[in-house]
Phi, psi and omega in degrees: 000323180298321178297317179297318179295321177295319179298311180299318179297322181291338182270348181297128179082358179277135178244153183301125178090004179294118182298141174083359185235134173281134176239131177259127179247121180290138174251119184235160173293139182297317187277322185253344181077012179295133179290125180257325184172204178207161170243141179246142182226134176223102175281122184290142177261353181246358176230118185299139170055036184228142176223151171256141178232160175210164180214137177222123177235145177300143183308323182289350179248009179272158175084009180244006179084003183290320178295320177298316180297314181295313182293323177298321178295319179295314181298318177303316178295320180298316181283310189280316184274323183261348177072022178291160183248341182212138174233139177226164179217147174249140182220144174301136183300336182271354186268077183299327180297318178290323177302313179297318179301310181298318179294323175300326181277356177104001178292151174241141177289117183262333183201153172232125180232112179049257182251024185228139172246142176247125179248141179231153179218124177267149179302321181299322178289321178299312181297317181296320180293335181257005177073024180278000000 
């Protein structure tokens, strides 16, 4: 509980797209509001027009496309509303499910470092995939 309280306190006053700050966005069921997982966003303050994203869903809510839907909504806002040009994500090399999720959204594996993969997505590729 103390960890949860610290997380909530750290998010107070944080706004979406605020450079240099990680923001956790709760992903909930539309009808019941049940917490399914979260998406994390960090707009970099030292690299122009770039953000790092992450996604975590409880095991019982995985495999239904919900994480893809949530992360796609976040990425859309980063590109369309904030005008960012690149989004990237880091994933454990053993997490094949996350690799597939990122690739479904159009990310490309840019690097492999020991036990970590780095995936990147450019706004131009995002727009082309969506017919914008």
